[in-house]
C-alpha positions in Angstrom: -27.0 2.0 -49.5 -26.0 4.9 -51.7 -22.4 5.3 -52.5 -20.5 8.3 -53.6 -19.3 8.3 -57.1 -15.8 8.9 -55.9 -15.9 6.2 -53.3 -15.0 2.8 -54.0 -15.9 -0.5 -52.1 -12.2 -0.7 -50.9 -12.3 2.8 -49.4 -15.5 2.0 -47.5 -13.8 -1.1 -46.0 -10.7 1.0 -45.1 -13.0 3.6 -43.4 -14.6 0.8 -41.4 -11.2 -0.6 -40.4 -9.9 2.6 -39.3 -13.0 3.4 -37.2 -12.7 -0.1 -35.6 -9.0 0.6 -34.8 -9.9 4.0 -33.3 -12.6 2.4 -31.2 -10.2 -0.4 -30.0 -7.4 2.1 -29.3 -9.9 4.3 -27.1 -11.0 1.2 -25.2 -7.5 0.2 -24.5 -6.5 3.7 -23.3 -9.4 3.7 -20.9 -8.6 0.2 -19.6 -4.9 1.4 -19.0 -6.0 4.5 -17.2 -8.3 2.5 -15.1 -5.7 0.0 -14.2 -3.2 2.8 -13.3 -5.7 4.5 -11.1 -6.5 1.3 -9.4 -2.8 0.5 -8.7 -2.2 4.1 -7.5 -5.1 4.0 -4.9 -4.3 0.5 -3.8 -0.7 0.7 -3.2 0.6 4.3 -3.3 -2.3 6.5 -1.9 -1.7 7.3 1.7 -5.1 6.4 3.4 -4.1 7.6 6.9 -1.3 8.7 9.2 -0.9 8.5 12.9 1.1 7.6 15.9 1.2 4.5 17.9 2.7 4.1 21.3 3.6 0.9 23.1 6.4 -1.5 24.1 8.6 -2.5 21.1 8.6 -6.3 20.9 10.9 -6.8 17.9 12.4 -5.5 14.6 13.7 -8.0 12.1 15.2 -7.9 8.6 13.7 -10.6 6.5 12.4 -11.6 3.1 13.2 -14.0 0.3 13.6 -11.8 -2.7 12.8 -8.4 -1.1 14.5 -7.9 2.3 12.5 -5.6 4.4 12.4 -4.4 8.1 9.3 -5.7 10.0 8.4 -5.0 13.5 5.8 -5.5 16.2 4.6 -3.1 18.9 2.6 -4.3 22.0 0.0 -1.7 23.1 -1.5 -2.1 26.6 -5.1 -1.5 26.9 -8.1 -2.2 29.3 -11.1 -4.5 28.7 -14.5 -3.5 29.4 -16.1 -4.6 32.8 -18.2 -7.2 30.9 -15.3 -9.4 30.0 -13.2 -11.1 32.7 -9.7 -10.0 33.1 -8.5 -6.4 33.5 -5.9 -6.1 30.8 -5.8 -6.9 27.1 -2.8 -6.3 24.8 -3.0 -5.1 21.2 -0.3 -5.9 18.7 0.6 -3.5 16.0 2.5 -5.2 13.2 4.4 -2.7 10.8 7.0 -2.4 8.2 9.8 0.2 8.3 10.7 2.2 5.2 13.9 3.9 6.3 17.0 1.9 7.2 18.2 4.4 9.7 14.9 4.3 11.6 15.0 0.5 11.6 18.5 0.4 13.1 17.4 2.8 15.9 14.5 0.6 16.6 16.6 -2.6 16.6 18.6 -1.1 19.6 15.3 -0.2 21.4 13.8 -3.7 21.8 11.6 -3.9 25.0 11.5 -0.2 25.5 8.5 2.1 25.3 8.4 3.9 21.9 6.1 6.2 20.0 6.1 5.7 16.2 4.7 7.8 13.3 3.2 5.5 10.6 1.5 5.8 7.2 -1.4 3.5 6.4 -2.0 2.2 2.8 -4.8 0.0 1.3 -2.2 -2.6 0.3 1.2 -3.9 0.8 4.0 -4.0 -1.8 6.7 -6.6 -1.5 9.7 -4.2 -1.6 8.0 -1.8 0.9 7.2 -4.5 3.5 4.6 -7.1 4.4 2.3 -4.8 6.2 0.1 -2.1 5.0 1.3 0.0 8.1 4.7 1.6 7.3 6.6 3.4 10.1 8.5 6.3 8.7 9.9 8.1 11.9 10.3 7.8 15.6 8.6 10.3 17.8 10.1 9.2 21.1 12.0 6.3 22.7 11.9 6.0 26.5 
């Protein structure tokens, strides 16, 4: 290995150290960006929105550390002719993001409602236990 006349063995070691530090820093930045992207898409990206209609079963305010509003909607449906029994019910469990919406729904237990919701890939404890989050009421009958 040829060395430059002006280059000493210590400067070569310093160059190797700074190159290793630069490589480590770049890998660390990539890992942090990958983690941030994963967290965003898993917990904050809205995968879908929609409206569910049915009879409101309950709305409760619960939790140990993070108190959230949780509810259940019973949707009536029909089974196919192949299975015995004409009616099957579907349950839609959801969290509620707005306290005013939750208070209105607490007064509407047992009534038919239409709710607008957002669907996420994962639940966050301070947002609720469900990946479905109701953000508004369309109709209460």
